[in-house]
Kinemage of the C-alpha trace (Angstrom):
@kinemage 1
@onewidth
@group {chain A} dominant
@subgroup {mainchain}
@vectorlist {calphas} color= white
{ca met a 1} P 19.048 20.891 54.703
{ca pro a 2} L 18.749 20.787 50.904
{ca val a 3} L 20.908 17.661 50.854
{ca val a 4} L 18.772 15.959 53.504
{ca lys a 5} L 15.561 16.977 51.711
{ca phe a 6} L 16.796 15.555 48.427
{ca ala a 7} L 17.837 12.314 50.099
{ca lys a 8} L 14.433 11.997 51.734
{ca his a 9} L 12.629 12.221 48.391
{ca ala a 10} L 15.253 10.464 46.265
{ca pro a 11} L 13.257 7.221 45.789
{ca leu a 12} L 10.196 9.179 44.638
{ca leu a 13} L 12.232 11.374 42.298
{ca leu a 14} L 13.963 8.323 40.859
{ca ala a 15} L 10.622 6.602 40.296
{ca leu a 16} L 9.214 9.668 38.543
{ca trp a 17} L 12.323 9.927 36.387
{ca leu a 18} L 12.054 6.272 35.364
{ca leu a 19} L 8.339 6.654 34.619
{ca ala a 20} L 9.001 9.682 32.441
{ca gly a 21} L 11.615 7.686 30.563
{ca cys a 22} L 9.147 4.862 29.918
{ca gln a 23} L 6.494 7.265 28.670
{ca gly a 24} L 9.004 8.866 26.335
{ca gly a 25} L 9.755 5.569 24.545
{ca met a 26} L 7.919 2.471 23.422
{ca ala a 27} L 8.131 -1.045 24.709
{ca pro a 28} L 10.004 -3.325 22.275
{ca val a 29} L 8.133 -4.529 19.199
{ca ala a 30} L 5.983 -7.539 20.122
{ca phe a 31} L 5.781 -10.512 17.770
{ca his a 32} L 2.511 -12.319 18.506
{ca ala a 33} L 3.053 -15.874 17.330
{ca glu a 34} L -0.671 -16.597 17.474
{ca gly a 35} L -4.010 -14.957 18.174
{ca arg a 36} L -5.425 -11.597 17.184
{ca pro a 37} L -4.332 -8.760 19.479
{ca ala a 38} L -7.213 -6.371 20.097
{ca lys a 39} L -5.225 -3.154 19.738
{ca leu a 40} L -2.596 -1.942 17.303
{ca ser a 41} L -0.529 -0.742 20.263
{ca asp a 42} L -0.222 -4.369 21.389
{ca trp a 43} L 2.334 -4.767 18.590
{ca his a 44} L 4.405 -1.674 19.532
{ca val a 45} L 5.282 -1.128 15.881
{ca val a 46} L 3.839 2.371 15.485
{ca glu a 47} L 2.214 4.400 18.256
{ca val a 48} L 0.830 7.905 18.720
{ca arg a 49} L 3.058 9.969 20.991
{ca gly a 50} L 3.357 13.743 21.271
{ca gly a 51} L 0.986 14.426 18.384
{ca lys a 52} L 2.870 12.126 16.017
{ca leu a 53} L 2.558 8.558 14.787
{ca gln a 54} L 6.032 7.361 15.695
{ca leu a 55} L 8.007 4.318 14.576
{ca asn a 56} L 9.618 2.062 17.150
{ca asp a 57} L 13.311 1.177 17.211
{ca gly a 58} L 14.146 -1.243 14.401
{ca val a 59} L 10.963 -0.401 12.456
{ca val a 60} L 12.078 0.631 8.965
{ca pro a 61} L 9.829 2.686 6.665
{ca tyr a 62} L 9.692 2.081 2.923
{ca asp a 63} L 7.585 2.904 -0.106
{ca leu a 64} L 7.047 1.631 -3.644
{ca ala a 65} L 8.054 3.096 -6.987
{ca thr a 66} L 4.421 2.735 -8.074
{ca pro a 67} L 1.940 2.083 -5.236
{ca leu a 68} L -1.414 0.343 -5.275
{ca phe a 69} L -4.287 2.828 -5.560
{ca thr a 70} L -6.659 2.952 -2.564
{ca asp a 71} L -9.132 5.834 -2.879
{ca tyr a 72} L -6.336 8.425 -2.940
{ca ala a 73} L -5.207 7.385 0.548
{ca his a 74} L -1.594 8.105 1.465
{ca lys a 75} L 0.331 5.234 3.039
{ca leu a 76} L 3.131 4.726 5.532
{ca arg a 77} L 4.690 1.276 5.109
{ca thr a 78} L 7.068 -0.282 7.629
{ca val a 79} L 8.892 -3.570 8.205
{ca trp a 80} L 10.407 -5.072 11.366
{ca met a 81} L 12.260 -8.359 11.846
{ca pro a 82} L 13.498 -10.144 14.967
{ca lys a 83} L 17.088 -9.430 15.914
{ca gly a 84} L 19.574 -11.566 14.016
{ca thr a 85} L 17.186 -12.427 11.174
{ca ala a 86} L 16.944 -11.121 7.625
{ca ala a 87} L 14.895 -11.534 4.468
{ca lys a 88} L 16.445 -13.405 1.537
{ca tyr a 89} L 16.678 -11.468 -1.709
{ca his a 90} L 14.777 -12.673 -4.790
{ca pro a 91} L 15.067 -10.938 -8.173
{ca thr a 92} L 11.372 -11.205 -9.123
{ca asp a 93} L 9.210 -12.533 -6.293
{ca thr a 94} L 8.446 -11.228 -2.819
{ca phe a 95} L 11.472 -11.531 -0.553
{ca asp a 96} L 11.612 -14.586 1.704
{ca phe a 97} L 10.939 -12.984 5.077
{ca pro a 98} L 11.790 -14.825 8.306
{ca val a 99} L 9.174 -15.980 10.781
{ca gly a 100} L 8.556 -13.110 13.185
{ca thr a 101} L 8.485 -10.403 10.492
{ca val a 102} L 5.847 -7.713 11.067
{ca ile a 103} L 4.873 -5.493 8.150
{ca ser a 104} L 2.542 -2.539 8.703
{ca lys a 105} L 0.726 -0.243 6.312
{ca thr a 106} L -1.024 2.825 7.689
{ca phe a 107} L -3.626 4.481 5.462
{ca tyr a 108} L -4.248 8.169 6.047
{ca tyr a 109} L -5.257 11.405 4.325
{ca pro a 110} L -3.960 14.964 4.503
{ca arg a 111} L -6.272 17.172 6.548
{ca thr a 112} L -8.128 19.938 4.723
{ca gly a 113} L -7.631 22.464 7.525
{ca lys a 114} L -11.333 23.268 7.450
{ca gly a 115} L -14.678 21.557 6.997
{ca gly a 116} L -16.003 18.524 8.857
{ca ala a 117} L -14.088 15.680 10.451
{ca thr a 118} L -14.821 13.463 7.461
{ca asp a 119} L -13.349 15.927 4.931
{ca val a 120} L -9.966 14.764 3.601
{ca thr a 121} L -7.708 16.119 0.888
{ca arg a 122} L -7.299 14.542 -2.529
{ca asn a 123} L -3.662 14.948 -3.587
{ca asp a 124} L -0.359 13.141 -4.142
{ca asp a 125} L 1.681 15.605 -2.080
{ca tyr a 126} L 3.456 13.926 0.852
{ca ser a 127} L 5.588 16.964 1.753
{ca arg a 128} L 3.577 17.951 4.859
{ca asp a 129} L 2.772 14.418 6.056
{ca phe a 130} L 5.929 13.435 7.847
{ca ala a 131} L 7.612 14.329 11.113
{ca gly a 132} L 10.955 12.573 10.809
{ca gln a 133} L 10.025 9.086 9.673
{ca gly a 134} L 6.631 9.170 11.422
{ca leu a 135} L 3.467 11.132 10.658
{ca asp a 136} L 2.501 14.598 11.902
{ca leu a 137} L -1.081 14.291 13.171
{ca ala a 138} L -1.568 18.049 12.863
{ca asn a 139} L -1.503 17.531 9.101
{ca val a 140} L -2.903 14.034 8.551
{ca his a 141} L -5.955 11.991 9.573
{ca leu a 142} L -5.350 8.294 10.269
{ca ile a 143} L -7.873 5.785 8.897
{ca glu a 144} L -6.527 2.263 9.350
{ca thr a 145} L -3.342 0.266 9.860
{ca arg a 146} L -3.000 -3.221 8.432
{ca ile a 147} L -0.605 -5.722 9.982
{ca leu a 148} L 0.911 -8.621 8.045
{ca val a 149} L 2.702 -10.954 10.424
{ca his a 150} L 4.750 -13.987 9.399
{ca arg a 151} L 3.989 -16.835 11.780
{ca ala a 152} L 5.187 -20.432 11.777
{ca asp a 153} L 2.137 -21.519 9.771
{ca gly a 154} L 2.317 -18.642 7.289
{ca trp a 155} L 1.291 -15.006 6.978
{ca ala a 156} L -1.720 -13.552 8.791
{ca ala a 157} L -3.474 -10.275 7.931
{ca leu a 158} L -5.035 -8.125 10.656
{ca pro a 159} L -6.810 -4.785 9.984
{ca tyr a 160} L -6.985 -2.095 12.707
{ca val a 161} L -9.215 1.008 12.517
{ca trp a 162} L -8.204 4.291 14.180
{ca asn a 163} L -10.575 5.972 16.609
{ca glu a 164} L -11.857 9.525 16.182
{ca ala a 165} L -9.457 10.807 18.832
{ca gln a 166} L -6.549 9.431 16.757
{ca thr a 167} L -5.034 7.780 19.804
{ca glu a 168} L -5.547 4.052 19.154
{ca ala a 169} L -6.573 1.598 16.459
{ca thr a 170} L -8.651 -1.480 17.268
{ca leu a 171} L -8.991 -4.791 15.468
{ca ala a 172} L -11.754 -4.899 12.838
{ca arg a 173} L -11.907 -8.570 11.783
{ca thr a 174} L -15.119 -8.042 9.833
{ca gly a 175} L -13.893 -4.843 8.213
{ca ala a 176} L -15.497 -1.420 8.411
{ca val a 177} L -17.130 1.243 6.261
{ca ile a 178} L -16.022 4.828 6.902
{ca pro a 179} L -17.877 7.685 5.127
{ca leu a 180} L -15.434 10.316 3.863
{ca thr a 181} L -15.415 13.263 1.482
{ca leu a 182} L -12.519 13.893 -0.861
{ca val a 183} L -11.871 17.630 -1.216
{ca asp a 184} L -9.890 18.948 -4.167
{ca ala a 185} L -8.659 22.515 -3.719
{ca gln a 186} L -7.975 22.794 -7.447
{ca pro a 187} L -10.293 20.369 -9.245
{ca ala a 188} L -9.574 19.495 -12.845
{ca ala a 189} L -11.898 20.864 -15.504
{ca gly a 190} L -15.253 19.135 -15.365
{ca gln a 191} L -14.534 17.468 -12.019
{ca pro a 192} L -16.324 18.274 -8.735
{ca ala a 193} L -14.424 19.896 -5.873
{ca arg a 194} L -15.993 17.417 -3.412
{ca glu a 195} L -16.690 13.693 -3.724
{ca asp a 196} L -18.489 11.672 -1.047
{ca phe a 197} L -17.496 8.016 -0.824
{ca asn a 198} L -17.357 5.069 1.546
{ca tyr a 199} L -13.851 4.039 2.497
{ca val a 200} L -13.995 0.255 2.960
{ca val a 201} L -11.638 -1.474 5.384
{ca pro a 202} L -11.373 -5.079 4.148
{ca asp a 203} L -12.268 -8.016 6.340
{ca glu a 204} L -9.854 -10.917 6.793
{ca ser a 205} L -11.196 -12.912 3.819
{ca gln a 206} L -10.917 -9.890 1.525
{ca cys a 207} L -7.316 -9.440 2.604
{ca gln a 208} L -6.722 -13.010 1.514
{ca ser a 209} L -8.345 -12.484 -1.899
{ca cys a 210} L -5.658 -9.966 -2.866
{ca his a 211} L -2.664 -11.354 -0.980
{ca ala a 212} L -3.136 -14.983 -2.103
{ca gln a 213} L -1.102 -14.769 -5.296
{ca asp a 214} L -1.349 -18.524 -5.872
{ca trp a 215} L -5.020 -19.478 -6.019
{ca val a 216} L -4.213 -23.177 -5.571
{ca asp a 217} L -2.650 -23.061 -2.108
{ca arg a 218} L -4.304 -19.684 -1.273
{ca lys a 219} L -1.520 -18.764 1.119
{ca ile a 220} L -1.167 -15.038 1.553
{ca his a 221} L 2.045 -13.113 0.954
{ca pro a 222} L 3.081 -9.464 0.951
{ca ile a 223} L 2.583 -7.795 -2.436
{ca gly a 224} L 4.856 -4.762 -2.370
{ca pro a 225} L 8.255 -5.894 -0.993
{ca lys a 226} L 9.807 -6.979 -4.283
{ca ala a 227} L 13.114 -5.768 -5.659
{ca arg a 228} L 11.632 -3.923 -8.646
{ca his a 229} L 9.212 -1.975 -6.417
{ca leu a 230} L 11.788 -1.079 -3.737
{ca asn a 231} L 14.722 -0.118 -5.963
{ca lys a 232} L 14.461 3.618 -5.314
{ca asp a 233} L 15.633 6.222 -2.808
{ca tyr a 234} L 13.794 6.898 0.448
{ca his a 235} L 14.252 10.021 2.559
{ca tyr a 236} L 15.107 8.518 5.941
{ca ala a 237} L 15.569 10.648 9.055
{ca asp a 238} L 19.340 10.739 8.455
{ca gly a 239} L 19.164 11.348 4.703
{ca ala a 240} L 18.211 9.755 1.389
{ca gln a 241} L 19.433 6.256 0.525
{ca asn a 242} L 18.453 3.474 -1.850
{ca gln a 243} L 15.921 1.329 0.004
{ca leu a 244} L 17.468 -2.018 -0.931
{ca ala a 245} L 20.909 -0.818 0.134
{ca his a 246} L 19.433 0.510 3.385
{ca leu a 247} L 17.686 -2.779 4.203
{ca ala a 248} L 20.941 -4.628 3.604
{ca ala a 249} L 22.894 -2.114 5.711
{ca val a 250} L 20.611 -2.517 8.748
{ca gly a 251} L 20.769 -6.311 8.453
{ca tyr a 252} L 17.261 -6.861 7.111
{ca leu a 253} L 18.211 -8.190 3.641
{ca asp a 254} L 20.664 -10.941 2.659
{ca gly a 255} L 21.995 -11.717 -0.802
{ca leu a 256} L 21.625 -8.268 -2.375
{ca pro a 257} L 23.456 -8.244 -5.747
{ca ala a 258} L 25.389 -5.352 -7.247
{ca pro a 259} L 23.335 -2.215 -8.039
{ca ala a 260} L 23.643 -2.786 -11.808
{ca glu a 261} L 21.919 -6.167 -11.435
{ca leu a 262} L 18.877 -4.853 -9.558
{ca pro a 263} L 15.556 -4.663 -11.417
{ca arg a 264} L 13.760 -1.331 -11.313
{ca glu a 265} L 10.131 -0.490 -12.054
{ca ala a 266} L 9.074 2.961 -13.207
{ca ser a 267} L 7.014 5.410 -11.197
{ca trp a 268} L 3.635 5.815 -12.846
{ca lys a 269} L 3.849 9.571 -12.163
{ca asp a 270} L 7.294 10.074 -13.719
{ca glu a 271} L 6.586 11.922 -16.949
{ca his a 272} L 10.256 11.570 -17.922
{ca ala a 273} L 9.926 7.769 -18.009
{ca pro a 274} L 8.615 5.969 -21.134
{ca leu a 275} L 4.823 5.821 -21.283
{ca asp a 276} L 4.905 2.043 -21.743
{ca ala a 277} L 7.050 1.565 -18.597
{ca arg a 278} L 4.736 3.765 -16.517
{ca ala a 279} L 1.569 1.992 -17.659
{ca arg a 280} L 3.049 -1.489 -17.214
{ca ala a 281} L 4.200 -0.587 -13.684
{ca tyr a 282} L 0.705 0.680 -12.858
{ca leu a 283} L -0.961 -2.513 -14.119
{ca asp a 284} L 1.633 -4.716 -12.420
{ca ile a 285} L 1.026 -3.364 -8.905
{ca asn a 286} L -2.726 -2.729 -9.211
{ca cys a 287} L -3.764 -5.786 -11.201
{ca gly a 288} L -0.904 -8.269 -11.486
{ca his a 289} L -1.446 -9.914 -8.077
{ca cys a 290} L -4.717 -11.383 -9.436
{ca his a 291} L -4.121 -11.317 -13.194
{ca asn a 292} L -1.279 -13.815 -13.459
{ca gly a 293} L -0.948 -17.486 -14.289
{ca asn a 294} L -1.593 -18.613 -10.691
{ca gly a 295} L -3.785 -15.781 -9.401
{ca ala a 296} L -7.476 -15.455 -8.682
{ca ala a 297} L -8.126 -14.172 -12.236
{ca asn a 298} L -6.086 -16.824 -14.047
{ca thr a 299} L -9.184 -18.187 -15.818
{ca thr a 300} L -9.578 -14.921 -17.733
{ca gly a 301} L -6.449 -15.528 -19.793
{ca leu a 302} L -5.453 -11.926 -19.083
{ca ser a 303} L -2.058 -11.386 -17.428
{ca leu a 304} L -1.049 -7.909 -16.273
{ca thr a 305} L 2.284 -8.570 -14.574
{ca tyr a 306} L 5.399 -6.607 -15.512
{ca asp a 307} L 6.855 -9.468 -17.615
{ca thr a 308} L 3.758 -10.346 -19.693
{ca pro a 309} L 4.508 -10.266 -23.447
{ca glu a 310} L 2.771 -7.468 -25.323
{ca asp a 311} L 0.351 -9.730 -27.156
{ca arg a 312} L -3.004 -11.325 -26.385
{ca his a 313} L -1.786 -12.375 -22.950
{ca leu a 314} L -1.677 -8.661 -22.090
{ca gly a 315} L -5.165 -8.205 -23.559
{ca ile a 316} L -4.209 -6.798 -26.951
{ca cys a 317} L -6.980 -7.825 -29.346
{ca lys a 318} L -8.066 -10.486 -26.826
{ca pro a 319} L -11.819 -11.122 -26.530
{ca pro a 320} L -13.111 -11.484 -22.956
{ca thr a 321} L -13.604 -15.042 -21.677
{ca ala a 322} L -17.165 -14.246 -20.586
{ca ala a 323} L -19.711 -11.770 -21.891
{ca gly a 324} L -21.744 -9.527 -19.626
{ca gln a 325} L -21.939 -6.041 -18.226
{ca gly a 326} L -18.219 -6.069 -17.445
{ca thr a 327} L -17.407 -5.716 -21.153
{ca gly a 328} L -19.426 -2.561 -21.723
{ca asp a 329} L -20.314 -4.163 -25.095
{ca his a 330} L -16.673 -3.821 -26.143
{ca leu a 331} L -15.125 -6.690 -28.103
{ca phe a 332} L -11.535 -6.690 -26.882
{ca asp a 333} L -9.628 -6.054 -23.652
{ca ile a 334} L -7.312 -3.659 -25.494
{ca val a 335} L -7.875 -2.185 -28.954
{ca pro a 336} L -4.612 -0.524 -30.063
{ca gly a 337} L -5.073 3.193 -30.621
{ca gln a 338} L -8.657 3.117 -29.337
{ca pro a 339} L -8.936 3.325 -25.546
{ca asp a 340} L -12.648 4.170 -25.640
{ca asp a 341} L -13.300 0.856 -27.416
{ca ser a 342} L -11.218 -1.154 -24.926
{ca ile a 343} L -12.569 -3.113 -21.955
{ca leu a 344} L -9.581 -2.477 -19.677
{ca pro a 345} L -9.997 1.307 -19.177
{ca tyr a 346} L -13.781 0.898 -19.179
{ca arg a 347} L -13.572 -1.291 -16.082
{ca leu a 348} L -10.923 0.867 -14.410
{ca ala a 349} L -13.199 3.893 -14.853
{ca ser a 350} L -16.258 2.224 -13.303
{ca lys a 351} L -17.494 2.198 -9.702
{ca glu a 352} L -20.305 -0.258 -10.442
{ca pro a 353} L -20.131 -3.697 -8.756
{ca gly a 354} L -19.741 -6.392 -11.376
{ca val a 355} L -18.009 -3.967 -13.725
{ca met a 356} L -15.256 -2.222 -11.766
{ca met a 357} L -11.727 -3.496 -11.596
{ca pro a 358} L -10.093 -4.096 -9.228
{ca glu a 359} L -13.195 -5.615 -7.666
{ca ile a 360} L -12.232 -4.608 -4.126
{ca gly a 361} L -9.882 -2.090 -2.573
{ca arg a 362} L -11.444 1.076 -3.935
{ca ser a 363} L -14.728 2.980 -3.962
{ca thr a 364} L -13.560 5.833 -6.188
{ca val a 365} L -12.058 6.064 -9.655
{ca his a 366} L -8.370 6.850 -9.967
{ca arg a 367} L -8.753 9.565 -12.593
{ca glu a 368} L -5.043 9.965 -13.200
{ca gly a 369} L -4.516 6.197 -13.454
{ca val a 370} L -7.303 5.814 -15.995
{ca ala a 371} L -5.857 8.706 -18.008
{ca leu a 372} L -2.455 6.978 -18.019
{ca ile a 373} L -3.849 3.672 -19.289
{ca lys a 374} L -5.911 5.441 -21.957
{ca ala a 375} L -2.849 7.344 -23.147
{ca trp a 376} L -0.863 4.088 -23.268
{ca ile a 377} L -3.521 2.349 -25.362
{ca ala a 378} L -3.921 5.384 -27.619
{ca ala a 379} L -0.198 5.235 -28.429
{ca gln a 380} L -0.261 1.549 -29.427
{ca pro a 381} L -0.031 0.758 -33.159
{ca gly a 382} L -2.139 -1.834 -34.935
{ca thr a 383} L -5.767 -2.819 -35.113
{ca cys a 384} L -8.068 -5.669 -34.134
{ca val a 385} L -10.267 -7.734 -36.410
{ca ala a 386} L -13.523 -9.034 -34.967
{ca ile a 387} L -14.360 -12.634 -35.863
{ca his a 388} L -18.065 -13.331 -36.130
């Protein structure tokens, strides 16, 4: 009888088993060659399953030696490429990614463990964020995921905002404003324990303003995936490995030179690294995509890329190209030895429209970043002479 009973229900049991298998895994990553999918899950790059934001097969996480500051948000970056394709290595510029590449960047905050739903933690500690290579939703609150997809006609940027239930993110073409409160369990002297701010999800045109590194053709490109930013170890699910070596090993990067030939940028937080290297890395990733010879800020004459000579091009004793409130009545972008008389940290420390730099991408001041740039300027020798 048991054998007969099993045979009778075998098709149903098989169907249930197959369904359970489908629910336990994701559909393959979907490259959308055109259009704007309404949901993040339409891409099948990262999805919420079992209380975790999980990465699909072939989706490789990565991070940067020095990341772009975004209101203290933590970030999970991933890249996926179609089978049989790979990016081409470049020593200085963004890698040449094949058509079909999908890059994602999920912005999130550590949960406070108490307080309201809009309370998030201000810290740089990633130790409790991850579950394998994905994110543990018991410890983090998802805000948005941005997709950069390489189509036949170029890159397209699509922002998706996570719902309150933390189950799905939907397309927000016109951006979004999300009220949040940064909570600091151990605030620095003179700083508040709580800071209310509006987290701003950029619209499609704002995405272009940062990612269009050449202001003539205005084509957008990824900012982070460059050799100098990626030349560091990442703690993958099966152990730590150099990110560039890992990308080459999984078939996602062609033309990787010997390790000794790879450029490396400092971590801005690494107090064992030279102060100059830390500050230049910070300016390169936060400012260099606009402040370069071809960028949106090329008319200012101020270049903040990693390879800018340490002279007037970098702002040392350089008067601003235009007067106004953005100068704070200071005469030079950088006055060696005098950060409080320099325009650069003045603008980094502002939240006022028309003064703050970067102009978009943040609503709060990166206290630690400003302190780094001030320390760098304070250590510079020399002086400036004002010409009247």
